[in-house]
PyMOL Python script that loads the backbone (N, CA, C, O; Angstrom):
from pymol import cmd

cmd.read_pdbstr("""\
ATOM      1  N   MET A   1      22.119 -16.872 -24.671  1.00  0.00           N
ATOM      2  CA  MET A   1      20.449 -16.794 -24.668  1.00  0.00           C
ATOM      3  C   MET A   1      20.157 -15.785 -25.374  1.00  0.00           C
ATOM      4  O   MET A   1      20.012 -16.077 -26.561  1.00  0.00           O
ATOM      5  N   GLY A   2      20.005 -14.676 -25.118  1.00  0.00           N
ATOM      6  CA  GLY A   2      19.216 -13.733 -25.849  1.00  0.00           C
ATOM      7  C   GLY A   2      18.338 -13.776 -26.868  1.00  0.00           C
ATOM      8  O   GLY A   2      17.452 -14.627 -26.784  1.00  0.00           O
ATOM      9  N   GLY A   3      18.361 -13.041 -27.854  1.00  0.00           N
ATOM     10  CA  GLY A   3      17.483 -13.583 -29.048  1.00  0.00           C
ATOM     11  C   GLY A   3      15.767 -12.702 -28.753  1.00  0.00           C
ATOM     12  O   GLY A   3      15.356 -12.316 -27.659  1.00  0.00           O
ATOM     13  N   ILE A   4      15.131 -12.596 -29.939  1.00  0.00           N
ATOM     14  CA  ILE A   4      13.807 -12.239 -29.717  1.00  0.00           C
ATOM     15  C   ILE A   4      13.078 -13.194 -29.469  1.00  0.00           C
ATOM     16  O   ILE A   4      13.296 -14.236 -30.088  1.00  0.00           O
ATOM     17  N   ARG A   5      11.847 -13.143 -28.367  1.00  0.00           N
ATOM     18  CA  ARG A   5      11.040 -13.822 -28.125  1.00  0.00           C
ATOM     19  C   ARG A   5       9.526 -13.672 -28.210  1.00  0.00           C
ATOM     20  O   ARG A   5       8.601 -14.307 -27.704  1.00  0.00           O
ATOM     21  N   GLY A   6       9.595 -12.439 -29.159  1.00  0.00           N
ATOM     22  CA  GLY A   6       8.005 -12.053 -29.599  1.00  0.00           C
ATOM     23  C   GLY A   6       7.870 -10.614 -29.684  1.00  0.00           C
ATOM     24  O   GLY A   6       8.699 -10.047 -28.972  1.00  0.00           O
ATOM     25  N   GLN A   7       7.203  -9.939 -30.236  1.00  0.00           N
ATOM     26  CA  GLN A   7       6.912  -8.623 -30.656  1.00  0.00           C
ATOM     27  C   GLN A   7       5.347  -8.476 -29.711  1.00  0.00           C
ATOM     28  O   GLN A   7       4.386  -9.239 -29.611  1.00  0.00           O
ATOM     29  N   ILE A   8       5.632  -7.193 -29.147  1.00  0.00           N
ATOM     30  CA  ILE A   8       4.545  -6.475 -28.486  1.00  0.00           C
ATOM     31  C   ILE A   8       4.033  -5.263 -29.427  1.00  0.00           C
ATOM     32  O   ILE A   8       4.707  -4.525 -30.145  1.00  0.00           O
ATOM     33  N   ASP A   9       2.732  -5.279 -29.222  1.00  0.00           N
ATOM     34  CA  ASP A   9       2.042  -4.208 -30.011  1.00  0.00           C
ATOM     35  C   ASP A   9       1.280  -3.420 -28.690  1.00  0.00           C
ATOM     36  O   ASP A   9       0.426  -3.863 -27.921  1.00  0.00           O
ATOM     37  N   LYS A  10       1.690  -2.577 -28.721  1.00  0.00           N
ATOM     38  CA  LYS A  10       1.078  -1.601 -27.367  1.00  0.00           C
ATOM     39  C   LYS A  10       0.823  -0.115 -28.024  1.00  0.00           C
ATOM     40  O   LYS A  10       1.416   0.423 -28.960  1.00  0.00           O
ATOM     41  N   THR A  11      -0.184   0.328 -27.273  1.00  0.00           N
ATOM     42  CA  THR A  11      -0.722   1.658 -27.111  1.00  0.00           C
ATOM     43  C   THR A  11      -0.159   2.321 -26.058  1.00  0.00           C
ATOM     44  O   THR A  11      -0.400   1.722 -25.010  1.00  0.00           O
ATOM     45  N   ARG A  12       0.616   3.499 -25.873  1.00  0.00           N
ATOM     46  CA  ARG A  12       1.117   4.130 -24.604  1.00  0.00           C
ATOM     47  C   ARG A  12       0.703   5.713 -24.505  1.00  0.00           C
ATOM     48  O   ARG A  12       0.825   6.682 -25.255  1.00  0.00           O
ATOM     49  N   THR A  13       0.117   5.475 -23.113  1.00  0.00           N
ATOM     50  CA  THR A  13      -0.244   7.413 -22.973  1.00  0.00           C
ATOM     51  C   THR A  13       0.835   7.486 -21.698  1.00  0.00           C
ATOM     52  O   THR A  13       1.199   6.577 -20.952  1.00  0.00           O
ATOM     53  N   LEU A  14       1.217   8.910 -21.719  1.00  0.00           N
ATOM     54  CA  LEU A  14       2.655   9.321 -20.725  1.00  0.00           C
ATOM     55  C   LEU A  14       1.823  10.248 -20.334  1.00  0.00           C
ATOM     56  O   LEU A  14       0.986  10.812 -21.039  1.00  0.00           O
ATOM     57  N   PHE A  15       2.117  10.482 -18.803  1.00  0.00           N
ATOM     58  CA  PHE A  15       1.705  11.245 -18.133  1.00  0.00           C
ATOM     59  C   PHE A  15       3.114  11.694 -17.079  1.00  0.00           C
ATOM     60  O   PHE A  15       3.814  10.806 -16.593  1.00  0.00           O
ATOM     61  N   LEU A  16       3.372  13.056 -16.845  1.00  0.00           N
ATOM     62  CA  LEU A  16       4.369  13.265 -16.029  1.00  0.00           C
ATOM     63  C   LEU A  16       3.607  14.003 -14.616  1.00  0.00           C
ATOM     64  O   LEU A  16       2.560  14.649 -14.657  1.00  0.00           O
ATOM     65  N   THR A  17       4.285  13.768 -13.599  1.00  0.00           N
ATOM     66  CA  THR A  17       3.668  14.092 -12.138  1.00  0.00           C
ATOM     67  C   THR A  17       3.942  15.647 -12.091  1.00  0.00           C
ATOM     68  O   THR A  17       4.719  16.198 -12.871  1.00  0.00           O
ATOM     69  N   LYS A  18       3.269  16.270 -11.154  1.00  0.00           N
ATOM     70  CA  LYS A  18       3.548  17.697 -11.185  1.00  0.00           C
ATOM     71  C   LYS A  18       4.939  18.005 -10.941  1.00  0.00           C
ATOM     72  O   LYS A  18       5.367  18.986 -11.550  1.00  0.00           O
ATOM     73  N   HIS A  19       5.829  17.316 -10.101  1.00  0.00           N
ATOM     74  CA  HIS A  19       7.125  17.744  -9.764  1.00  0.00           C
ATOM     75  C   HIS A  19       8.113  17.380 -10.819  1.00  0.00           C
ATOM     76  O   HIS A  19       9.304  17.685 -10.753  1.00  0.00           O
ATOM     77  N   GLY A  20       7.552  16.697 -11.821  1.00  0.00           N
ATOM     78  CA  GLY A  20       8.100  16.194 -13.330  1.00  0.00           C
ATOM     79  C   GLY A  20       9.199  15.059 -12.974  1.00  0.00           C
ATOM     80  O   GLY A  20       9.916  14.753 -13.927  1.00  0.00           O
ATOM     81  N   GLN A  21       9.428  14.436 -11.845  1.00  0.00           N
ATOM     82  CA  GLN A  21      10.242  13.630 -11.419  1.00  0.00           C
ATOM     83  C   GLN A  21       9.499  11.940 -11.949  1.00  0.00           C
ATOM     84  O   GLN A  21      10.166  11.046 -12.468  1.00  0.00           O
ATOM     85  N   THR A  22       8.686  11.898 -11.784  1.00  0.00           N
ATOM     86  CA  THR A  22       8.080  10.580 -12.165  1.00  0.00           C
ATOM     87  C   THR A  22       7.250  10.486 -13.405  1.00  0.00           C
ATOM     88  O   THR A  22       6.430  11.385 -13.592  1.00  0.00           O
ATOM     89  N   ARG A  23       7.367   9.380 -14.399  1.00  0.00           N
ATOM     90  CA  ARG A  23       6.733   9.510 -15.716  1.00  0.00           C
ATOM     91  C   ARG A  23       5.568   8.402 -14.902  1.00  0.00           C
ATOM     92  O   ARG A  23       5.824   7.600 -14.003  1.00  0.00           O
ATOM     93  N   ILE A  24       4.330   8.663 -15.518  1.00  0.00           N
ATOM     94  CA  ILE A  24       3.518   7.603 -15.795  1.00  0.00           C
ATOM     95  C   ILE A  24       3.154   6.995 -16.938  1.00  0.00           C
ATOM     96  O   ILE A  24       2.436   7.696 -17.650  1.00  0.00           O
ATOM     97  N   HIS A  25       3.442   5.788 -17.404  1.00  0.00           N
ATOM     98  CA  HIS A  25       2.934   5.318 -18.603  1.00  0.00           C
ATOM     99  C   HIS A  25       1.452   4.510 -18.105  1.00  0.00           C
ATOM    100  O   HIS A  25       1.119   4.225 -16.954  1.00  0.00           O
ATOM    101  N   ILE A  26       0.734   4.267 -19.347  1.00  0.00           N
ATOM    102  CA  ILE A  26      -0.447   3.931 -18.973  1.00  0.00           C
ATOM    103  C   ILE A  26      -0.359   2.890 -20.659  1.00  0.00           C
ATOM    104  O   ILE A  26      -0.226   3.391 -21.775  1.00  0.00           O
ATOM    105  N   ASP A  27      -0.449   1.778 -20.426  1.00  0.00           N
ATOM    106  CA  ASP A  27      -0.243   1.041 -21.280  1.00  0.00           C
ATOM    107  C   ASP A  27      -1.700   0.062 -21.594  1.00  0.00           C
ATOM    108  O   ASP A  27      -2.452  -0.462 -20.771  1.00  0.00           O
ATOM    109  N   GLN A  28      -1.763   0.048 -23.155  1.00  0.00           N
ATOM    110  CA  GLN A  28      -2.786  -1.038 -23.353  1.00  0.00           C
ATOM    111  C   GLN A  28      -2.030  -1.972 -24.481  1.00  0.00           C
ATOM    112  O   GLN A  28      -1.454  -1.531 -25.476  1.00  0.00           O
ATOM    113  N   VAL A  29      -2.157  -3.375 -24.108  1.00  0.00           N
ATOM    114  CA  VAL A  29      -1.112  -4.552 -25.053  1.00  0.00           C
ATOM    115  C   VAL A  29      -2.222  -5.413 -25.564  1.00  0.00           C
ATOM    116  O   VAL A  29      -3.004  -6.088 -24.894  1.00  0.00           O
ATOM    117  N   LYS A  30      -2.137  -5.220 -27.430  1.00  0.00           N
ATOM    118  CA  LYS A  30      -2.835  -6.019 -27.889  1.00  0.00           C
ATOM    119  C   LYS A  30      -2.573  -7.504 -27.650  1.00  0.00           C
ATOM    120  O   LYS A  30      -1.452  -7.976 -27.846  1.00  0.00           O
ATOM    121  N   GLY A  31      -3.776  -8.369 -27.155  1.00  0.00           N
ATOM    122  CA  GLY A  31      -3.299  -9.798 -26.810  1.00  0.00           C
ATOM    123  C   GLY A  31      -4.217  -9.768 -25.344  1.00  0.00           C
ATOM    124  O   GLY A  31      -5.131 -10.538 -25.053  1.00  0.00           O
ATOM    125  N   LEU A  32      -3.705  -8.692 -24.567  1.00  0.00           N
ATOM    126  CA  LEU A  32      -3.836  -8.785 -23.094  1.00  0.00           C
ATOM    127  C   LEU A  32      -5.143  -7.771 -22.831  1.00  0.00           C
ATOM    128  O   LEU A  32      -5.106  -7.505 -21.630  1.00  0.00           O
ATOM    129  N   GLU A  33      -6.150  -7.174 -23.380  1.00  0.00           N
ATOM    130  CA  GLU A  33      -7.205  -6.338 -23.708  1.00  0.00           C
ATOM    131  C   GLU A  33      -8.063  -7.301 -22.446  1.00  0.00           C
ATOM    132  O   GLU A  33      -7.805  -8.487 -22.237  1.00  0.00           O
ATOM    133  N   PRO A  34      -9.119  -6.499 -21.685  1.00  0.00           N
ATOM    134  CA  PRO A  34      -9.317  -5.077 -21.517  1.00  0.00           C
ATOM    135  C   PRO A  34      -8.362  -4.499 -20.718  1.00  0.00           C
ATOM    136  O   PRO A  34      -8.350  -3.270 -20.656  1.00  0.00           O
ATOM    137  N   THR A  35      -7.483  -5.195 -20.034  1.00  0.00           N
ATOM    138  CA  THR A  35      -6.530  -4.523 -19.179  1.00  0.00           C
ATOM    139  C   THR A  35      -5.634  -3.663 -19.614  1.00  0.00           C
ATOM    140  O   THR A  35      -5.008  -3.765 -20.669  1.00  0.00           O
ATOM    141  N   LEU A  36      -5.523  -2.536 -18.576  1.00  0.00           N
ATOM    142  CA  LEU A  36      -4.859  -1.494 -18.476  1.00  0.00           C
ATOM    143  C   LEU A  36      -3.476  -1.754 -17.707  1.00  0.00           C
ATOM    144  O   LEU A  36      -3.527  -2.345 -16.629  1.00  0.00           O
ATOM    145  N   PHE A  37      -2.292  -1.352 -18.200  1.00  0.00           N
ATOM    146  CA  PHE A  37      -1.026  -1.497 -17.514  1.00  0.00           C
ATOM    147  C   PHE A  37      -0.579  -0.245 -16.934  1.00  0.00           C
ATOM    148  O   PHE A  37      -1.178   0.677 -17.488  1.00  0.00           O
ATOM    149  N   ILE A  38       0.280   0.192 -15.989  1.00  0.00           N
ATOM    150  CA  ILE A  38       0.336   1.358 -15.514  1.00  0.00           C
ATOM    151  C   ILE A  38       1.951   0.918 -14.633  1.00  0.00           C
ATOM    152  O   ILE A  38       2.238   0.184 -13.687  1.00  0.00           O
ATOM    153  N   GLU A  39       2.717   1.827 -15.559  1.00  0.00           N
ATOM    154  CA  GLU A  39       4.215   1.677 -14.817  1.00  0.00           C
ATOM    155  C   GLU A  39       4.831   3.168 -15.022  1.00  0.00           C
ATOM    156  O   GLU A  39       4.897   4.065 -15.862  1.00  0.00           O
ATOM    157  N   LEU A  40       5.298   2.791 -13.504  1.00  0.00           N
ATOM    158  CA  LEU A  40       5.863   4.121 -12.818  1.00  0.00           C
ATOM    159  C   LEU A  40       7.515   3.954 -13.240  1.00  0.00           C
ATOM    160  O   LEU A  40       8.222   2.947 -13.215  1.00  0.00           O
ATOM    161  N   GLU A  41       7.835   5.361 -13.638  1.00  0.00           N
ATOM    162  CA  GLU A  41       9.178   5.505 -14.023  1.00  0.00           C
ATOM    163  C   GLU A  41       9.804   6.837 -13.041  1.00  0.00           C
ATOM    164  O   GLU A  41       9.548   7.976 -13.432  1.00  0.00           O
ATOM    165  N   VAL A  42      10.527   6.674 -11.921  1.00  0.00           N
ATOM    166  CA  VAL A  42      11.081   7.605 -11.130  1.00  0.00           C
ATOM    167  C   VAL A  42      12.151   7.822 -11.607  1.00  0.00           C
ATOM    168  O   VAL A  42      12.934   6.892 -11.412  1.00  0.00           O
ATOM    169  N   VAL A  43      12.713   8.975 -12.377  1.00  0.00           N
ATOM    170  CA  VAL A  43      14.052   9.752 -12.481  1.00  0.00           C
ATOM    171  C   VAL A  43      14.764  10.233 -11.417  1.00  0.00           C
ATOM    172  O   VAL A  43      14.358  11.262 -10.877  1.00  0.00           O
ATOM    173  N   LEU A  44      15.910   9.600 -10.946  1.00  0.00           N
ATOM    174  CA  LEU A  44      16.351   9.832  -9.911  1.00  0.00           C
ATOM    175  C   LEU A  44      17.196  11.106 -10.016  1.00  0.00           C
ATOM    176  O   LEU A  44      18.015  11.276 -10.919  1.00  0.00           O
ATOM    177  N   GLN A  45      16.997  11.824  -9.227  1.00  0.00           N
ATOM    178  CA  GLN A  45      18.350  13.438  -8.803  1.00  0.00           C
ATOM    179  C   GLN A  45      19.544  12.293  -8.474  1.00  0.00           C
ATOM    180  O   GLN A  45      19.610  11.099  -8.180  1.00  0.00           O
ATOM    181  N   ASP A  46      20.557  13.581  -8.744  1.00  0.00           N
ATOM    182  CA  ASP A  46      22.040  12.839  -8.329  1.00  0.00           C
ATOM    183  C   ASP A  46      22.269  12.272  -7.296  1.00  0.00           C
ATOM    184  O   ASP A  46      22.947  11.258  -7.133  1.00  0.00           O
ATOM    185  N   ASN A  47      21.457  13.184  -6.176  1.00  0.00           N
ATOM    186  CA  ASN A  47      21.850  13.059  -5.092  1.00  0.00           C
ATOM    187  C   ASN A  47      20.431  12.067  -3.961  1.00  0.00           C
ATOM    188  O   ASN A  47      20.230  12.116  -2.747  1.00  0.00           O
ATOM    189  N   GLN A  48      19.812  11.373  -4.924  1.00  0.00           N
ATOM    190  CA  GLN A  48      18.632  10.265  -4.167  1.00  0.00           C
ATOM    191  C   GLN A  48      19.642   8.889  -4.619  1.00  0.00           C
ATOM    192  O   GLN A  48      20.438   8.702  -5.540  1.00  0.00           O
ATOM    193  N   THR A  49      19.167   8.070  -3.485  1.00  0.00           N
ATOM    194  CA  THR A  49      18.920   6.414  -3.573  1.00  0.00           C
ATOM    195  C   THR A  49      17.888   5.957  -4.465  1.00  0.00           C
ATOM    196  O   THR A  49      16.884   6.526  -4.893  1.00  0.00           O
ATOM    197  N   ILE A  50      18.461   4.552  -4.693  1.00  0.00           N
ATOM    198  CA  ILE A  50      17.397   3.755  -5.215  1.00  0.00           C
ATOM    199  C   ILE A  50      16.216   3.437  -4.167  1.00  0.00           C
ATOM    200  O   ILE A  50      15.021   3.314  -4.432  1.00  0.00           O
ATOM    201  N   GLU A  51      16.723   3.354  -3.154  1.00  0.00           N
ATOM    202  CA  GLU A  51      15.417   2.955  -2.096  1.00  0.00           C
ATOM    203  C   GLU A  51      14.374   4.607  -2.077  1.00  0.00           C
ATOM    204  O   GLU A  51      13.146   4.594  -1.994  1.00  0.00           O
ATOM    205  N   GLU A  52      14.971   5.522  -2.146  1.00  0.00           N
ATOM    206  CA  GLU A  52      14.288   6.970  -2.038  1.00  0.00           C
ATOM    207  C   GLU A  52      13.476   6.630  -3.312  1.00  0.00           C
ATOM    208  O   GLU A  52      12.284   6.917  -3.205  1.00  0.00           O
ATOM    209  N   GLY A  53      13.831   6.109  -4.436  1.00  0.00           N
ATOM    210  CA  GLY A  53      13.096   6.193  -5.641  1.00  0.00           C
ATOM    211  C   GLY A  53      11.863   5.275  -5.545  1.00  0.00           C
ATOM    212  O   GLY A  53      10.715   5.585  -5.863  1.00  0.00           O
ATOM    213  N   GLN A  54      12.255   4.184  -5.091  1.00  0.00           N
ATOM    214  CA  GLN A  54      11.053   3.055  -4.753  1.00  0.00           C
ATOM    215  C   GLN A  54      10.132   3.624  -3.954  1.00  0.00           C
ATOM    216  O   GLN A  54       8.972   3.278  -4.174  1.00  0.00           O
ATOM    217  N   GLU A  55      10.376   4.632  -2.830  1.00  0.00           N
ATOM    218  CA  GLU A  55       9.398   5.002  -1.572  1.00  0.00           C
ATOM    219  C   GLU A  55       8.622   6.221  -2.635  1.00  0.00           C
ATOM    220  O   GLU A  55       7.507   6.620  -2.300  1.00  0.00           O
ATOM    221  N   ILE A  56       9.078   6.610  -3.532  1.00  0.00           N
ATOM    222  CA  ILE A  56       8.707   7.622  -4.044  1.00  0.00           C
ATOM    223  C   ILE A  56       7.379   7.021  -4.930  1.00  0.00           C
ATOM    224  O   ILE A  56       6.291   7.589  -5.025  1.00  0.00           O
ATOM    225  N   ALA A  57       7.740   5.776  -5.526  1.00  0.00           N
ATOM    226  CA  ALA A  57       7.108   4.934  -6.338  1.00  0.00           C
ATOM    227  C   ALA A  57       5.798   4.416  -5.745  1.00  0.00           C
ATOM    228  O   ALA A  57       4.709   4.343  -6.313  1.00  0.00           O
ATOM    229  N   LYS A  58       6.156   4.020  -4.314  1.00  0.00           N
ATOM    230  CA  LYS A  58       5.212   3.249  -3.623  1.00  0.00           C
ATOM    231  C   LYS A  58       4.532   4.482  -2.920  1.00  0.00           C
ATOM    232  O   LYS A  58       3.387   4.096  -2.687  1.00  0.00           O
ATOM    233  N   ASP A  59       4.634   5.460  -2.576  1.00  0.00           N
ATOM    234  CA  ASP A  59       3.495   6.383  -2.263  1.00  0.00           C
ATOM    235  C   ASP A  59       2.487   6.790  -3.240  1.00  0.00           C
ATOM    236  O   ASP A  59       1.299   7.036  -3.034  1.00  0.00           O
ATOM    237  N   LEU A  60       3.275   6.830  -4.549  1.00  0.00           N
ATOM    238  CA  LEU A  60       2.619   7.392  -5.584  1.00  0.00           C
ATOM    239  C   LEU A  60       1.425   6.062  -5.960  1.00  0.00           C
ATOM    240  O   LEU A  60       0.281   6.313  -6.337  1.00  0.00           O
ATOM    241  N   CYS A  61       1.904   4.805  -5.791  1.00  0.00           N
ATOM    242  CA  CYS A  61       0.859   3.742  -5.811  1.00  0.00           C
ATOM    243  C   CYS A  61      -0.111   3.684  -4.916  1.00  0.00           C
ATOM    244  O   CYS A  61      -1.215   3.286  -5.287  1.00  0.00           O
ATOM    245  N   GLU A  62       0.086   4.040  -3.662  1.00  0.00           N
ATOM    246  CA  GLU A  62      -0.726   4.067  -2.509  1.00  0.00           C
ATOM    247  C   GLU A  62      -1.785   5.409  -2.784  1.00  0.00           C
ATOM    248  O   GLU A  62      -2.963   5.258  -2.460  1.00  0.00           O
ATOM    249  N   LYS A  63      -1.397   6.566  -3.315  1.00  0.00           N
ATOM    250  CA  LYS A  63      -2.035   7.373  -3.854  1.00  0.00           C
ATOM    251  C   LYS A  63      -3.241   7.085  -4.852  1.00  0.00           C
ATOM    252  O   LYS A  63      -4.422   7.400  -4.701  1.00  0.00           O
ATOM    253  N   ILE A  64      -2.720   6.491  -5.779  1.00  0.00           N
ATOM    254  CA  ILE A  64      -3.733   5.877  -6.983  1.00  0.00           C
ATOM    255  C   ILE A  64      -4.630   4.786  -6.733  1.00  0.00           C
ATOM    256  O   ILE A  64      -5.611   4.481  -7.412  1.00  0.00           O
ATOM    257  N   GLY A  65      -4.078   4.062  -5.389  1.00  0.00           N
ATOM    258  CA  GLY A  65      -5.042   2.984  -5.218  1.00  0.00           C
ATOM    259  C   GLY A  65      -4.547   1.765  -5.839  1.00  0.00           C
ATOM    260  O   GLY A  65      -5.352   0.880  -6.129  1.00  0.00           O
ATOM    261  N   ILE A  66      -3.032   1.600  -6.125  1.00  0.00           N
ATOM    262  CA  ILE A  66      -2.829   0.329  -6.473  1.00  0.00           C
ATOM    263  C   ILE A  66      -2.059  -0.491  -5.638  1.00  0.00           C
ATOM    264  O   ILE A  66      -0.935  -0.072  -5.360  1.00  0.00           O
ATOM    265  N   GLU A  67      -2.444  -1.652  -5.140  1.00  0.00           N
ATOM    266  CA  GLU A  67      -2.297  -2.249  -4.118  1.00  0.00           C
ATOM    267  C   GLU A  67      -0.863  -3.350  -4.635  1.00  0.00           C
ATOM    268  O   GLU A  67      -0.825  -3.728  -5.806  1.00  0.00           O
ATOM    269  N   GLU A  68      -0.052  -3.665  -3.904  1.00  0.00           N
ATOM    270  CA  GLU A  68       1.221  -4.286  -3.877  1.00  0.00           C
ATOM    271  C   GLU A  68       0.495  -5.817  -4.768  1.00  0.00           C
ATOM    272  O   GLU A  68       0.910  -6.213  -5.857  1.00  0.00           O
ATOM    273  N   LYS A  69      -0.416  -6.341  -4.128  1.00  0.00           N
ATOM    274  CA  LYS A  69      -0.479  -7.607  -4.526  1.00  0.00           C
ATOM    275  C   LYS A  69      -1.055  -7.438  -6.389  1.00  0.00           C
ATOM    276  O   LYS A  69      -1.181  -8.415  -7.127  1.00  0.00           O
ATOM    277  N   ASN A  70      -1.321  -6.004  -6.814  1.00  0.00           N
ATOM    278  CA  ASN A  70      -1.532  -5.786  -8.038  1.00  0.00           C
ATOM    279  C   ASN A  70      -0.313  -5.631  -9.073  1.00  0.00           C
ATOM    280  O   ASN A  70      -0.518  -5.528 -10.283  1.00  0.00           O
ATOM    281  N   HIS A  71       0.978  -5.622  -8.505  1.00  0.00           N
ATOM    282  CA  HIS A  71       2.105  -5.542  -8.973  1.00  0.00           C
ATOM    283  C   HIS A  71       2.486  -6.514 -10.037  1.00  0.00           C
ATOM    284  O   HIS A  71       2.195  -7.685  -9.794  1.00  0.00           O
ATOM    285  N   ILE A  72       3.104  -6.248 -11.217  1.00  0.00           N
ATOM    286  CA  ILE A  72       3.414  -7.338 -12.046  1.00  0.00           C
ATOM    287  C   ILE A  72       4.880  -6.649 -12.435  1.00  0.00           C
ATOM    288  O   ILE A  72       5.276  -5.563 -12.859  1.00  0.00           O
ATOM    289  N   ARG A  73       5.538  -8.131 -11.975  1.00  0.00           N
ATOM    290  CA  ARG A  73       7.264  -7.809 -11.924  1.00  0.00           C
ATOM    291  C   ARG A  73       7.771  -8.741 -13.383  1.00  0.00           C
ATOM    292  O   ARG A  73       8.810  -9.387 -13.240  1.00  0.00           O
ATOM    293  N   CYS A  74       7.275  -8.797 -14.350  1.00  0.00           N
ATOM    294  CA  CYS A  74       7.529  -9.420 -15.747  1.00  0.00           C
ATOM    295  C   CYS A  74       7.279  -8.874 -16.754  1.00  0.00           C
ATOM    296  O   CYS A  74       6.534  -7.912 -16.568  1.00  0.00           O
ATOM    297  N   ALA A  75       7.521  -9.013 -17.644  1.00  0.00           N
ATOM    298  CA  ALA A  75       7.512  -8.371 -19.335  1.00  0.00           C
ATOM    299  C   ALA A  75       5.880  -8.669 -19.723  1.00  0.00           C
ATOM    300  O   ALA A  75       5.112  -9.581 -19.419  1.00  0.00           O
ATOM    301  N   TYR A  76       5.744  -7.494 -20.512  1.00  0.00           N
ATOM    302  CA  TYR A  76       4.456  -8.009 -21.505  1.00  0.00           C
ATOM    303  C   TYR A  76       4.664  -9.543 -21.950  1.00  0.00           C
ATOM    304  O   TYR A  76       4.048 -10.515 -21.512  1.00  0.00           O
ATOM    305  N   ILE A  77       5.621  -9.527 -22.869  1.00  0.00           N
ATOM    306  CA  ILE A  77       6.218 -10.961 -23.480  1.00  0.00           C
ATOM    307  C   ILE A  77       5.688 -12.006 -22.840  1.00  0.00           C
ATOM    308  O   ILE A  77       4.809 -12.777 -23.225  1.00  0.00           O
ATOM    309  N   ASP A  78       6.391 -11.973 -21.658  1.00  0.00           N
ATOM    310  CA  ASP A  78       5.896 -13.291 -20.402  1.00  0.00           C
ATOM    311  C   ASP A  78       4.230 -13.179 -20.387  1.00  0.00           C
ATOM    312  O   ASP A  78       3.602 -14.216 -20.603  1.00  0.00           O
ATOM    313  N   LEU A  79       3.636 -12.163 -20.180  1.00  0.00           N
ATOM    314  CA  LEU A  79       2.522 -12.427 -19.706  1.00  0.00           C
ATOM    315  C   LEU A  79       1.683 -13.258 -20.917  1.00  0.00           C
ATOM    316  O   LEU A  79       0.995 -14.245 -20.657  1.00  0.00           O
ATOM    317  N   LEU A  80       1.859 -12.651 -22.424  1.00  0.00           N
ATOM    318  CA  LEU A  80       1.369 -13.207 -23.360  1.00  0.00           C
ATOM    319  C   LEU A  80       1.653 -14.486 -23.820  1.00  0.00           C
ATOM    320  O   LEU A  80       0.903 -15.091 -24.585  1.00  0.00           O
ATOM    321  N   LEU A  81       3.159 -15.121 -23.205  1.00  0.00           N
ATOM    322  CA  LEU A  81       3.581 -16.435 -23.907  1.00  0.00           C
ATOM    323  C   LEU A  81       2.616 -17.396 -22.779  1.00  0.00           C
ATOM    324  O   LEU A  81       2.002 -18.408 -23.118  1.00  0.00           O
ATOM    325  N   GLU A  82       2.642 -16.833 -21.398  1.00  0.00           N
ATOM    326  CA  GLU A  82       1.780 -17.426 -20.421  1.00  0.00           C
ATOM    327  C   GLU A  82       0.592 -17.733 -20.588  1.00  0.00           C
ATOM    328  O   GLU A  82       0.152 -18.774 -20.100  1.00  0.00           O
ATOM    329  N   GLN A  83      -0.396 -16.657 -21.518  1.00  0.00           N
ATOM    330  CA  GLN A  83      -1.759 -16.748 -21.459  1.00  0.00           C
ATOM    331  C   GLN A  83      -1.992 -17.517 -23.026  1.00  0.00           C
ATOM    332  O   GLN A  83      -3.103 -18.037 -23.129  1.00  0.00           O
ATOM    333  N   ASN A  84      -1.217 -17.633 -24.074  1.00  0.00           N
ATOM    334  CA  ASN A  84      -1.178 -18.259 -24.933  1.00  0.00           C
ATOM    335  C   ASN A  84      -0.804 -19.896 -24.769  1.00  0.00           C
ATOM    336  O   ASN A  84      -1.223 -20.678 -25.623  1.00  0.00           O
ATOM    337  N   SER A  85       0.029 -20.394 -23.598  1.00  0.00           N
ATOM    338  CA  SER A  85       0.162 -21.761 -23.132  1.00  0.00           C
ATOM    339  C   SER A  85      -0.929 -22.135 -22.485  1.00  0.00           C
ATOM    340  O   SER A  85      -1.145 -23.342 -22.381  1.00  0.00           O
ATOM    341  N   VAL A  86      -1.818 -21.209 -21.932  1.00  0.00           N
ATOM    342  CA  VAL A  86      -2.770 -22.000 -21.188  1.00  0.00           C
ATOM    343  C   VAL A  86      -4.253 -22.276 -22.219  1.00  0.00           C
ATOM    344  O   VAL A  86      -5.160 -23.086 -22.026  1.00  0.00           O
ATOM    345  N   LYS A  87      -4.121 -21.492 -23.100  1.00  0.00           N
ATOM    346  CA  LYS A  87      -5.177 -21.759 -24.285  1.00  0.00           C
ATOM    347  C   LYS A  87      -5.384 -23.143 -24.530  1.00  0.00           C
ATOM    348  O   LYS A  87      -6.166 -23.504 -25.409  1.00  0.00           O
TER     349      LYS A  87
END
""", "prot")
cmd.dss("prot")
cmd.show_as("cartoon", "prot")
cmd.util.cbc("prot")
cmd.orient("prot")
């Protein structure tokens, strides 16, 4: 399988939360404008579980108003390929 499915051209802005454990990436992807995408990356400490990291991300989503229904669980290339197949 593997291989290259396409190339993504994006502009990313990075923010760190006050405690520094979560990185907030704000991406603008060429071809998917004007939508901005937000990716949360929780860096787990040695004593934290995956579930704790997921809870941190969930809490942050709630605080900044991102609803579960707006979560995207695929790659940008998947969105671009889907968009292009509809045209």
